[in-house]
Each structure stands twice: as structure tokens, then as C-alpha cells.
C-alpha positions as CSV (number, residue, x, y, z in Angstrom):
1,M,-3.9,-8.6,4.1
2,H,-5.7,-5.3,3.7
3,I,-7.8,-5.8,6.9
4,E,-4.6,-6.2,8.9
5,F,-3.3,-3.0,7.4
6,Y,-6.4,-1.1,8.5
7,T,-6.1,-2.8,11.9
8,V,-2.6,-1.4,12.3
9,I,-3.7,2.1,11.3
10,V,-6.7,2.2,13.7
11,S,-4.8,0.8,16.6
12,Y,-2.0,3.3,16.0
13,A,-4.4,6.2,15.9
14,M,-6.3,5.0,18.9
15,T,-3.1,4.6,21.0
16,A,-1.9,8.1,19.9
17,A,-5.2,9.7,20.9
18,L,-5.2,7.9,24.2
19,G,-1.6,8.9,24.8
20,L,-2.4,12.6,24.3
21,L,-5.4,12.2,26.7
22,L,-3.9,10.0,29.5
23,I,-0.2,11.1,29.8
24,P,-1.2,14.5,31.2
25,I,-3.5,12.7,33.7
26,L,-0.7,10.4,34.8
27,E,1.5,13.5,35.2
28,K,-1.2,15.3,37.3
29,L,-1.6,12.2,39.5
30,K,2.2,12.1,39.9
31,F,2.3,8.4,38.7
32,G,6.0,8.7,38.2
33,Q,8.7,6.1,37.7
34,T,10.9,5.1,40.6
35,V,14.4,4.3,39.2
36,R,16.9,1.8,40.7
37,D,19.8,3.6,42.2
38,D,22.2,0.7,41.4
39,G,21.7,1.1,37.7
40,P,23.3,3.4,35.1
41,Q,23.5,6.8,36.7
42,R,22.2,8.6,33.6
43,H,18.9,6.8,34.3
44,L,18.3,8.8,37.5
45,K,17.1,11.7,35.4
46,K,14.2,9.6,34.4
47,M,12.9,9.6,37.9
48,G,9.3,10.9,38.0
49,T,8.6,10.2,34.3
50,P,5.0,9.0,34.0
51,T,4.7,5.2,34.1
52,M,1.8,2.7,33.8
53,G,1.6,3.5,30.1
54,G,0.1,0.1,29.4
55,I,-3.3,1.7,30.1
56,I,-2.7,3.6,26.9
57,F,-2.2,0.8,24.4
58,I,-3.9,-2.2,26.1
59,P,-7.4,-0.7,25.6
60,A,-6.4,0.2,22.0
61,I,-5.4,-3.3,21.2
62,A,-8.5,-4.8,22.7
63,L,-11.0,-2.4,21.1
64,T,-9.3,-2.5,17.7
65,T,-9.3,-6.3,17.7
66,L,-13.0,-6.5,18.6
67,L,-13.8,-3.8,16.0
68,F,-12.3,-5.9,13.2
69,T,-13.1,-9.4,14.4
70,G,-16.4,-9.2,16.2
71,F,-16.5,-12.1,18.7
72,S,-14.0,-14.9,18.3
73,F,-13.2,-17.4,21.1
74,D,-9.5,-17.3,20.3
75,T,-9.2,-13.5,20.2
76,F,-11.4,-13.2,23.3
77,V,-9.0,-15.5,25.2
78,A,-6.0,-13.7,23.8
79,I,-7.5,-10.3,24.9
80,I,-8.3,-11.7,28.4
81,S,-4.7,-13.1,28.6
82,M,-3.3,-9.6,27.8
83,I,-5.6,-7.8,30.2
84,G,-5.1,-10.4,33.0
85,F,-1.3,-10.2,32.9
86,G,-1.6,-6.4,32.5
87,L,-3.7,-6.3,35.7
88,I,-0.9,-8.1,37.6
89,G,1.5,-5.4,36.3
90,F,-1.0,-2.7,37.2
91,A,-1.1,-3.9,40.8
92,D,2.7,-4.0,40.8
93,D,3.0,-0.5,39.3
94,F,0.4,0.9,41.7
95,I,2.3,-0.4,44.8
96,K,5.6,1.0,43.4
97,I,4.0,4.4,42.9
98,T,2.1,4.6,46.2
99,K,5.1,3.2,48.3
100,K,7.7,5.3,46.3
101,R,9.9,2.3,45.8
102,S,11.3,0.3,42.8
103,L,9.8,-3.0,43.9
104,G,6.0,-3.7,43.9
105,L,4.4,-7.1,44.4
106,R,6.4,-9.8,46.0
107,A,7.8,-12.4,43.5
108,N,5.7,-15.2,44.9
109,Q,2.5,-13.1,44.5
110,K,3.4,-12.3,40.9
111,L,4.2,-15.9,40.2
112,L,0.9,-17.2,41.7
113,F,-1.3,-14.9,39.6
114,Q,0.8,-15.6,36.5
115,L,0.4,-19.3,37.1
116,I,-3.4,-19.0,37.4
117,F,-3.7,-17.1,34.1
118,S,-1.3,-19.6,32.4
119,I,-3.4,-22.6,33.6
120,V,-6.6,-21.0,32.3
121,L,-5.0,-20.5,28.8
122,V,-3.8,-24.1,28.7
123,L,-7.2,-25.4,29.8
124,Y,-8.8,-23.5,27.0
125,V,-6.5,-25.2,24.5
126,F,-7.3,-28.7,26.0
127,I,-11.0,-28.1,26.0
128,N,-11.4,-26.5,22.5
129,Y,-8.5,-27.9,20.3
130,S,-8.4,-31.3,18.8
131,R,-4.9,-32.8,19.4
132,P,-4.0,-30.0,21.9
133,T,-0.5,-31.2,22.6
134,E,0.7,-30.9,19.0
135,I,2.8,-27.9,18.0
136,L,4.8,-26.7,15.0
137,L,8.4,-27.6,14.8
138,P,11.0,-25.9,12.6
139,F,12.4,-28.0,9.7
140,Y,9.7,-30.6,10.2
141,P,6.7,-30.7,7.8
142,K,4.2,-32.1,10.3
143,M,3.3,-31.1,13.9
144,I,5.1,-32.8,16.7
145,N,3.1,-34.2,19.7
146,L,4.7,-33.2,23.0
147,G,2.4,-35.3,25.1
148,L,2.5,-34.5,28.8
149,F,5.6,-32.4,28.3
150,Y,3.2,-29.9,26.6
151,I,1.9,-28.6,29.9
152,P,5.2,-27.7,31.7
153,I,6.8,-26.4,28.4
154,T,3.8,-24.2,27.7
155,I,3.2,-22.9,31.2
156,I,6.7,-22.5,32.4
157,F,8.7,-21.5,29.3
158,V,6.2,-20.1,26.8
159,I,3.7,-18.2,29.0
160,I,5.4,-17.4,32.3
161,G,8.8,-17.3,30.6
162,T,7.7,-14.9,27.9
163,V,5.8,-12.6,30.3
164,N,8.7,-12.2,32.6
165,S,11.3,-11.9,29.9
166,V,9.4,-9.0,28.2
167,N,9.3,-7.4,31.7
168,L,13.0,-7.8,32.2
169,T,13.7,-6.3,28.7
170,D,11.7,-3.2,29.5
171,G,14.6,-1.1,30.8
172,L,15.4,1.4,28.0
173,D,13.3,4.0,26.2
174,G,11.4,2.4,23.3
175,L,13.2,-1.0,23.6
176,V,10.2,-3.2,24.3
177,S,7.6,-1.3,22.3
178,G,9.9,-1.4,19.3
179,I,10.8,-5.1,19.7
180,V,7.2,-6.2,20.2
181,A,6.1,-4.1,17.2
182,I,8.5,-6.1,15.1
183,V,7.7,-9.5,16.6
184,S,4.0,-8.9,16.2
185,F,4.5,-7.8,12.6
186,F,6.2,-11.1,11.8
187,Y,3.5,-13.0,13.8
188,T,0.8,-11.3,11.8
189,V,2.3,-12.6,8.5
190,F,2.9,-16.0,10.1
191,L,-0.8,-16.2,11.3
192,I,-2.1,-15.2,7.9
193,I,-0.1,-17.9,6.2
194,N,-1.2,-20.5,8.7
195,D,-4.9,-19.5,8.5
196,Y,-5.5,-17.9,11.9
197,P,-7.3,-14.7,10.6
198,D,-8.7,-13.5,13.9
199,L,-5.4,-13.9,15.7
200,A,-3.7,-12.1,12.8
201,I,-5.9,-9.1,13.5
202,F,-5.0,-9.2,17.2
203,S,-1.3,-9.4,16.3
204,A,-1.7,-6.5,13.8
205,A,-3.5,-4.5,16.6
206,I,-0.4,-5.0,18.8
207,T,1.9,-3.8,16.0
208,G,-0.2,-0.6,15.6
209,A,-0.5,0.1,19.3
210,C,3.3,-0.4,19.9
211,L,4.1,2.0,17.0
212,G,1.6,4.5,18.4
213,F,3.1,4.2,21.9
214,L,6.6,4.8,20.4
215,L,5.4,8.3,19.7
216,F,5.7,9.0,23.4
217,N,8.1,6.2,24.5
218,H,11.0,6.8,22.2
219,Y,14.2,8.4,23.6
220,P,13.8,10.6,25.6
221,A,10.6,8.9,26.8
222,K,7.6,11.0,27.9
223,V,6.0,7.9,29.4
224,F,7.0,4.4,30.3
225,M,4.8,1.3,29.8
226,G,5.5,0.1,33.3
227,D,4.7,-3.5,34.4
228,T,1.2,-2.8,33.3
229,G,2.4,-2.7,29.7
230,S,5.3,-5.1,29.7
231,L,3.3,-7.9,31.4
232,G,0.3,-7.2,29.2
233,L,2.3,-7.4,26.0
234,G,4.1,-10.5,27.3
235,G,0.7,-12.1,27.9
236,A,-0.5,-11.1,24.5
237,I,2.5,-12.5,22.6
238,A,2.5,-15.7,24.7
239,S,-1.2,-16.3,24.0
240,I,-0.6,-15.9,20.2
241,A,2.2,-18.5,20.4
242,V,0.1,-21.0,22.4
243,L,-3.1,-20.6,20.3
244,S,-1.2,-20.8,17.0
245,R,1.0,-23.7,18.3
246,S,4.1,-21.8,17.4
247,H,6.0,-22.3,20.7
248,F,9.5,-22.7,19.1
249,Y,9.0,-19.9,16.6
250,L,8.3,-17.5,19.4
251,A,11.8,-18.2,20.7
252,V,13.2,-17.1,17.3
253,F,11.0,-14.1,16.8
254,G,11.7,-13.0,20.4
255,I,15.3,-13.9,20.6
256,I,16.1,-10.7,22.4
257,F,13.8,-11.7,25.2
258,V,15.6,-15.0,25.5
259,I,19.0,-13.4,25.6
260,E,17.9,-10.8,28.2
261,T,16.6,-13.6,30.4
262,L,19.6,-15.8,30.0
263,S,21.9,-12.9,30.9
264,V,20.1,-12.5,34.2
265,I,20.2,-16.3,34.9
266,L,23.9,-16.6,34.0
267,Q,24.7,-13.5,36.1
268,V,23.0,-14.9,39.2
269,V,24.4,-18.4,38.9
270,F,27.9,-17.4,38.1
271,F,28.0,-14.9,41.0
272,K,26.7,-17.5,43.5
273,I,29.3,-20.0,42.3
274,T,32.4,-17.7,41.9
275,G,31.5,-14.4,43.6
276,K,32.2,-12.7,40.3
277,R,30.0,-11.2,37.6
278,I,30.0,-12.1,33.9
279,F,28.4,-8.8,32.9
280,K,28.8,-5.4,34.4
281,M,25.1,-5.4,35.0
282,S,22.1,-7.5,34.0
283,P,19.8,-7.6,32.1
284,I,22.3,-7.4,29.3
285,H,21.1,-4.1,27.8
286,H,22.5,-2.4,30.9
287,H,25.8,-4.1,30.4
288,F,26.2,-2.5,27.0
289,E,25.2,0.9,28.5
290,L,28.0,0.5,31.1
291,C,30.4,-0.4,28.3
292,G,29.8,3.1,26.9
293,W,27.0,2.5,24.4
294,S,24.4,5.2,24.2
295,E,20.8,4.2,25.1
296,R,19.7,4.7,21.5
297,K,22.5,2.6,20.1
298,V,21.5,-0.3,22.4
299,V,17.8,0.0,21.5
300,H,18.4,0.3,17.7
301,T,20.8,-2.7,17.8
302,F,18.3,-4.8,19.6
303,W,15.6,-3.8,17.2
304,L,17.8,-4.7,14.2
305,I,18.6,-8.1,15.8
306,T,14.9,-8.8,16.2
307,L,14.2,-7.8,12.6
308,I,17.0,-10.2,11.3
309,M,15.8,-13.0,13.5
310,G,12.2,-12.5,12.2
311,I,13.5,-13.0,8.6
312,I,15.5,-16.0,9.7
313,A,12.4,-17.5,11.4
314,F,10.6,-17.4,8.0
315,M,13.6,-19.0,6.3
316,I,13.4,-21.8,8.8
317,Y,9.7,-22.1,8.3
318,K,10.0,-22.3,4.6
319,G,12.9,-24.7,5.0
């Protein structure tokens, strides 16, 4: 596991160096965050904080991975997935910044581009993998064949679902960068055990980069990752799950992403049916803020839940 350790260190150092270089440039260009005025009022002081921080850690992840793996089709596809979804986020961030508004690309535009990258990833699996529709299942010693259900499950829930749930979760200082650092750490171990050495290095690079980004993104944040970062990280984690056939394990590792997404869905559905809200605000991290929790308490609690669920995932795997 020593190569993964070195990968974490190099990715961490590269992200830290790029942060020191690029954050002042983002400040000079006035690439500042636009904050929703219907959210917690204490977030208004974050207005103008540099965003688009994904440009700090996405290059670090890609370069570190290539440095330690050379050329590998799986890691190349994973990197392309990360960059592709990151570019969607970059376009979204750029529109928000230039138009000085909290909404960037239209929802149908985002979905179209996400669908294209998702289909490309699934096509790669079908072209290059024997038995492409088989995936790992908790508590079951063999792989299960999803048949034609593999396509909608993978595209809708695993790829597009993960990408957008990571984006929804990115609402508090250090929340997503900390969660993804933990998720990718557990994934690194999982990939080593299951003999995916190159993907393990990619996952380790994500861990290092997220930890490096936390130097600037912890409360009070000096930079936000923006949609560039959250969509890029979502694409990276989703590609790992697809390429390692660990669809269901992703739901356990990333349980916070599932909870955040469900909170939004439940809020919308319940409001349309009854005209009332279940939560004070969704995604659910804002609900806890409006209940009086400090931002750091919410973040640290969600990190802890992610850590516990990672341990549970391995207990399930061994079971």
C-alpha cells in the first residue's frame, strides 16, 4: 500500500501549491461566490469568497494519478469522467460569476451534458469488460447480473445521481471535501483488496487532493470548490464505482450524499402534496443550521457519519 501513501502525499502537496498560486488569481479576477438570499442569513457574509476551486484540485488528481500509474485505460477513463463533469461545473460557475446570479446553466442543459458523459462511461464498460452487467452485491459471495437493468441503474442512479448529490451536498465550508476524502480513502482500501491497483491510485489521489483543498476550504473558507469541483468529484467517485462494479457499496460509503438528495426530494414532493415543508430548508444540512447547529457542528457530524458508514461497508463486505 506504500505507493498509495506516496500518491496521497504528492496529491496533497500539489493541491496545496496550486491553492497558494490560484486563489490570489481568483480573488484578483473577482471570481466570487454568489450566495442564495433565501438560505441561512449567516451565509451572506460568504458573498464574494473565491469560487471555482475545482481548478485547484482536479489538475492535481489527474497529474498525480498519471505520475504513479503511467497510462491505464481505466484510470484514463476515470480522469476523463472527472474532467468532463468538472467542465460542466466550470461552465455553470462561469455563468454564475459573469451574470452575478446564483443559478448558472439551465437544468436541462446540465442534464444533457451529464447524460452524454454517463453514456460514454457505460459504453466503455460494455466494450472493454467481460460480463459488463455484473456487479458486486453485499452479503453475496458472487457477482449479480443486472442484465438490461444495469444501464438505467448505472446511468441514472450511480453516475448522474452521484454527480448531482455531491453538488447538492456542497453547501457548507469543508463539507464535501471532507466527505469525499473519507469516501475515497475507503475506496482506496476496497480497490486494493479487489485488485484494481490503478484505480486505487486514482482514489488515493482524490484523498490527498481533498485533504490539500481543506487547507483553504475549512471554516471559514478562503475558497469554495464551486460546481467545477463538486461535479468533478462526483464524476470521479461515480467512475470508480462503475469501473470497480461496486454500485451498492457507493451508496453505503456515500450515505450522506443519499440522505442529502432524499431530503430535497421529500421536501419537494411533500410541499406539492400538502403545501407544507418537512424540513426548515433542504438540503438537510441547512435544516440543521436553522435548528441552531453551528456550521462546524454540522460538517463534523456528517464527516463522522461518513467514517462510521465506511467501517460498516467493510463489515458488510466481509460478511
